[in-house]
VOGU-3710 file (C-alpha; in Angstrom, 3 decimals, decimal comma):
1> madhivsdgy> -60,108/-14,347/52,678  -61,351/-12,347/49,683  -62,753/-15,527/48,178  -64,651/-16,308/51,373  -66,005/-12,759/51,745  -67,651/-13,238/48,349  -68,604/-16,917/48,414  -69,942/-16,868/51,987  -72,215/-13,912/51,289  -70,489/-11,203/53,298
11> kdvgyqfini> -69,983/-8,979/50,246  -73,709/-9,112/49,521  -74,553/-7,648/52,940  -72,057/-4,811/52,703  -68,593/-6,003/53,757  -66,034/-4,444/51,412  -62,518/-4,324/52,839  -59,745/-6,874/53,145  -57,170/-5,180/55,378  -53,585/-6,295/55,871
21> ddcwaskdrd> -52,089/-5,376/59,236  -48,446/-5,306/60,339  -45,751/-7,729/59,039  -46,621/-7,560/55,327  -43,433/-5,705/54,333  -39,895/-6,792/53,726  -37,475/-5,804/56,492  -35,619/-3,687/53,916  -36,673/-0,995/51,461  -35,597/-1,327/47,835
31> sqgnlqadpi> -32,682/0,562/46,253  -34,907/3,620/45,671  -36,079/3,633/49,273  -39,524/2,253/48,492  -41,403/-0,140/50,714  -41,667/-3,630/49,260  -43,653/-6,712/50,165  -42,153/-9,648/52,022  -41,122/-11,957/49,146  -42,213/-15,093/50,983
41> rfpsgikala> -45,584/-13,913/52,293  -46,478/-11,983/49,124  -44,290/-13,267/46,275  -46,376/-11,496/43,610  -46,305/-8,173/45,474  -49,047/-6,002/46,906  -50,279/-4,567/43,602  -51,074/-8,052/42,315  -52,918/-8,778/45,556  -54,872/-5,516/45,312
51> dyihnkglkm> -55,797/-6,323/41,703  -57,064/-9,750/42,765  -59,157/-8,242/45,560  -60,532/-5,535/43,249  -61,519/-8,155/40,692  -63,687/-9,676/43,418  -65,492/-6,345/43,773  -63,787/-5,655/47,106  -61,295/-3,095/48,434  -57,896/-3,507/50,048
61> giyadfgtht> -56,411/-1,801/53,082  -52,796/-1,728/54,258  -50,844/-0,859/57,416  -48,009/1,617/57,953  -46,371/3,361/60,894  -45,658/7,048/61,411  -42,372/6,290/63,183  -39,100/4,641/62,236  -40,491/1,107/62,572  -43,835/-0,622/62,817
71> cagypgsqdh> -44,956/-2,210/66,079  -43,474/-5,518/64,908  -40,180/-3,986/63,757  -40,755/-3,573/60,017  -39,794/-0,343/58,195  -41,769/2,705/59,299  -42,647/5,725/57,203  -40,731/8,413/59,092  -38,825/10,501/56,501  -40,715/8,603/53,756
81> lqqdvmtfae> -44,306/9,699/54,364  -45,081/11,159/50,945  -43,070/8,489/49,155  -44,941/5,692/50,920  -48,330/7,265/50,283  -47,512/7,449/46,558  -46,425/3,802/46,651  -49,705/2,748/48,255  -51,699/4,707/45,669  -49,721/3,137/42,810
91> wgvdmlkmdg> -50,464/-0,295/44,253  -54,185/0,464/44,283  -54,651/0,585/48,039  -58,090/1,759/49,199  -57,448/2,260/52,923  -54,416/3,164/55,013  -54,075/2,494/58,719  -51,187/4,528/60,121  -49,925/3,443/63,526  -47,424/5,294/65,709
101> caysdlhsmp> -45,411/2,720/67,630  -41,865/3,943/67,048  -42,311/7,697/67,265  -41,219/9,556/70,368  -42,341/13,124/69,603  -46,055/12,889/70,355  -46,541/16,635/69,994  -45,724/16,569/66,286  -48,164/13,758/65,489  -51,285/15,892/64,804
111> qgymnvsnyl> -49,570/17,985/62,133  -47,718/14,958/60,802  -50,929/13,015/60,310  -52,486/16,096/58,699  -49,561/16,067/56,257  -50,250/12,413/55,459  -53,897/13,280/54,824  -52,813/15,971/52,378  -50,470/13,534/50,638  -53,315/11,024/50,330
121> ngtgrhivfs> -55,611/13,650/48,836  -52,842/14,625/46,445  -52,730/11,140/44,911  -56,152/11,608/43,371  -57,176/8,198/44,675  -59,916/7,720/47,252  -58,068/6,198/50,227  -59,755/5,897/53,610  -57,375/7,152/56,321  -57,302/5,457/59,729
131> cswpaywnea> -55,267/7,361/62,348  -53,799/6,010/65,570  -52,306/9,123/67,130  -55,308/9,933/69,396  -54,817/6,575/71,140  -51,199/7,435/71,871  -52,146/10,880/73,152  -54,856/9,394/75,347  -52,383/6,887/76,771  -50,027/9,772/77,608
141> gmkidytyva> -52,817/11,748/79,291  -52,764/14,504/76,652  -55,910/16,459/75,735  -57,160/15,719/72,217  -59,001/18,133/69,939  -61,299/15,726/68,090  -62,548/18,465/65,782  -58,971/18,737/64,516  -58,687/14,935/64,279  -61,801/14,772/62,107
151> kscnlwrnyg> -60,302/17,280/59,655  -57,483/14,918/58,706  -58,709/11,405/59,513  -61,699/9,351/58,406  -61,502/7,149/61,483  -59,317/7,177/64,541  -58,353/4,882/67,354  -58,747/6,616/70,710  -58,120/3,823/73,206  -55,827/0,842/73,731
161> disdswdsvk> -55,920/-2,400/71,761  -58,824/-4,739/72,294  -58,201/-8,294/73,498  -60,325/-11,419/73,275  -62,163/-10,956/76,561  -65,395/-9,439/77,827  -63,441/-7,346/80,329  -61,635/-5,714/77,404  -64,914/-4,959/75,645  -66,376/-3,507/78,852
171> givqfytshq> -63,312/-1,320/79,353  -63,718/0,192/75,895  -67,441/0,745/76,411  -66,798/2,447/79,738  -64,186/4,699/78,128  -66,605/5,699/75,372  -69,362/6,320/77,890  -67,182/8,671/79,914  -66,057/10,575/76,787  -69,256/10,549/74,751
181> defqpvagpg> -69,627/14,332/74,845  -66,271/14,612/73,041  -66,828/11,800/70,553  -70,427/12,302/69,485  -70,163/15,762/67,864  -67,433/14,704/65,420  -68,968/11,385/64,361  -70,760/11,451/61,040  -70,399/10,696/57,321  -66,704/10,463/56,503
191> nwndpdmlii> -65,632/10,701/60,164  -66,065/8,063/62,814  -64,593/6,881/66,089  -62,843/3,508/66,083  -63,223/1,459/69,291  -61,082/-1,266/67,663  -62,074/-4,462/65,927  -64,923/-6,835/66,516  -63,674/-9,999/68,230  -66,666/-12,031/67,119
201> ggyglsvdeq> -65,746/-15,581/66,161  -62,988/-15,868/68,733  -63,010/-17,876/71,945  -63,069/-15,208/74,652  -66,716/-14,142/74,376  -69,924/-16,100/74,753  -72,441/-15,953/71,915  -74,507/-13,393/73,830  -71,411/-11,289/74,535  -70,512/-11,366/70,843
211> kaqfaiwsvl> -74,021/-10,193/69,940  -73,726/-7,443/72,530  -70,406/-6,211/71,141  -71,799/-6,145/67,605  -74,834/-4,169/68,773  -72,820/-1,666/70,823  -70,318/-1,087/68,010  -73,279/-0,432/65,715  -74,726/2,094/68,156  -71,308/3,780/68,257
221> aa> -71,308/3,971/64,434  -67,893/2,335/64,607
//
């Protein structure tokens, strides 16, 4: 993927990040309790991968979970938050997406994510922080203080996962429309709302629908 981002011209027009989502880790931590890469998927480890991506002039992002396990059942960062952040920094990670699948105490998430932000800042490395807790609060019908969110997160998911369909795109747009007075004031340099990924290049949208999603996401400063 990194090779294609460069050779196909995407890097030249501003694309920077290669992000790894769930399922990159081994199902077990090492003897010191550190996260480690799946030895089959990433036999050289994540640091070697990050070095390769950096040598292409790109940046690398990784996925973690605030709870006991990730959404796919891999080790979560609960009770290891600072340790895992230090591991990611040592590997040369440039972006961290922190999910919240296996965490039952929603009320402690805002402070917990703030703690992670402080740990990230303490590494001395510039790591973009993507937070998922607002999406979980929204799903539970809890009121979210987005000013507080913007103090600890660079970007934040605030709605459910997108799927490869125009109905899914429309649902997200409608949600943003109905909450624009909450979202707009906190969007700016270093802080932005995340309506989830572009599904351009898939099979669920027509070409015109793909163009529309790209345009709307741009308007949203996603």
